[in-house]
N, C-alpha and C positions, 0 to 999 in steps of 0.2 A: 578540420574536424567537422563531420556532419552534425547538424542540429535537429532536434525534434520540433514539432509544430510550435511549441511554446518558446522556442529559442534555447532550450536546455541542450548542452552538449550530449551527443549520443555516443555511448560506448560502442566499441566495434562488435560486441555481442552481449546478449543477456546472460548473466551468470545463473547457471542451474547447478546446484551442488551435485557432484557425482557425474555430471554430464559435460560441463564446459569449464574452461579455465577461469580462475578467479581473477578479478581485476587487480592491477598493481596497487600496492598499499598507498593510501593517500589520494588516489585518483578522484574521489568524491569530496575531499575536504573543502575545495573552493565553493562547492555547491551547498554546503551546510550552514551558510550564513543565516543567522536568525536576527531579524530586526527587533526593535522594542515590541513590535506587534508580530508575534510568531505566525499568526494566521495569514498575514500579508507580507511574507518574507520570501527571499529567493529560494530558500530551502523548501517551503511549502509548495511554491510553484513548480520547482524541479521534481519534487516527489510526485505531484499529480501528473506532470508530463510523463514521467517514467511509468506510472500506473497505466495511463491511457495508451502508451506505446508498447506495453507488454514487457517492460523491464521491471519485474516484480521484486526481485531481490534488491535491485538498485533503489526502488521506491522506498522500501523499508530502511535501507541504509541511510538515505537522506532525511526521511521524515522522523527518524529517531531523534535528530537534533531539535526538531520542532517540539516533539513530545516532551523532551527533557526541559525545554525552556518554558513550558506552560506550568501554571500553578497545580500542585497536587494536594488535594483532589480538585478537579474542575470539570465542568461540562465540556469545555474546549479540549481538554486532554483526552476525554473519552472519544470525542469525534475524531481526533487524529489517530487514536488507537484503533478505531473502527477502520480507517483507511489502511493502516499498517497491517491489521489482521486480514483485511481483504486481499492485500498484496500477497501476504503469506499463504492464504487459501489458494489463490491463483497459482502461486509457485508450486505448492504441494500437488495441485492438479497436473501441472506440467511434469512433475516428478513421478507421476503415477501413484500417488498416495491419496486415494479418494476418502478413506476414513478420516485422515488428518484434515483433509479439505472440509469435510462436513463439520468436524469439531470447530474449526476456525470460522466457518460461516455462522455457526451459532454464536460464537464470541462477537462477530461483527454486529449481529442483531442486538446482542446485549449491550454493547458499547453505544450503539445508536440510541437505544432506549435511555441509557444513563446520560447521554450527551444531548438529549432533546432540548434542554434549556440553552444550549450553546448558540452563539451567533453563527451564521452560516460560514462555511469554508468557501472562500472565493474559488469558483471553477468547478464545484461539485455540490450537489444537493444531497441531503440525507435520503430522499426517495431514490435517487440514482444509485447511491451506495447500497441501499436495501435491495433494489432490483438486481444489481450486479451480484450481490451475495446470494440471492435466491437463484439466479441463473447458474452461478458457480456450483451451488449445492445440487441443483438439478443435474448438472453434468457429472458430478461426483456420485450421485445416486445411480445413474446409469452405469458408471464404472464399477460400483460396488455390486450391483445386480449381475453384471457380466462376469464377476469373479465367482459368483455362486453357482 
């Protein structure tokens, strides 16, 4: 099985609802391991690998385990939610849903503000997440304007 740059197993395709087949049930379960420190866990690393490689649905699927393991409420939970919503925004962009993309990019920014007291997520900075959200929103703006 091929691996992504970070060593995470690569699925044979990115799942895009309505466009590609869903992955087999349980395929991601081995990647959802959350250590006592969810920020430094195999699931966190796999989720970020998927995000960077364009596997947006897969990123959400794996990072949900990290999000659930963090205290609620917490700044760390907001930071993970920002990554999850960024993956969702990118997925909606691929699906041709620019208005949903814009809403999700706003949510990313809100979670980044709420998570500003968080310790850093290994492998990605808040400024990188913000830049990616702004770039994603820019692409969605172009698509919305093209619809008009």
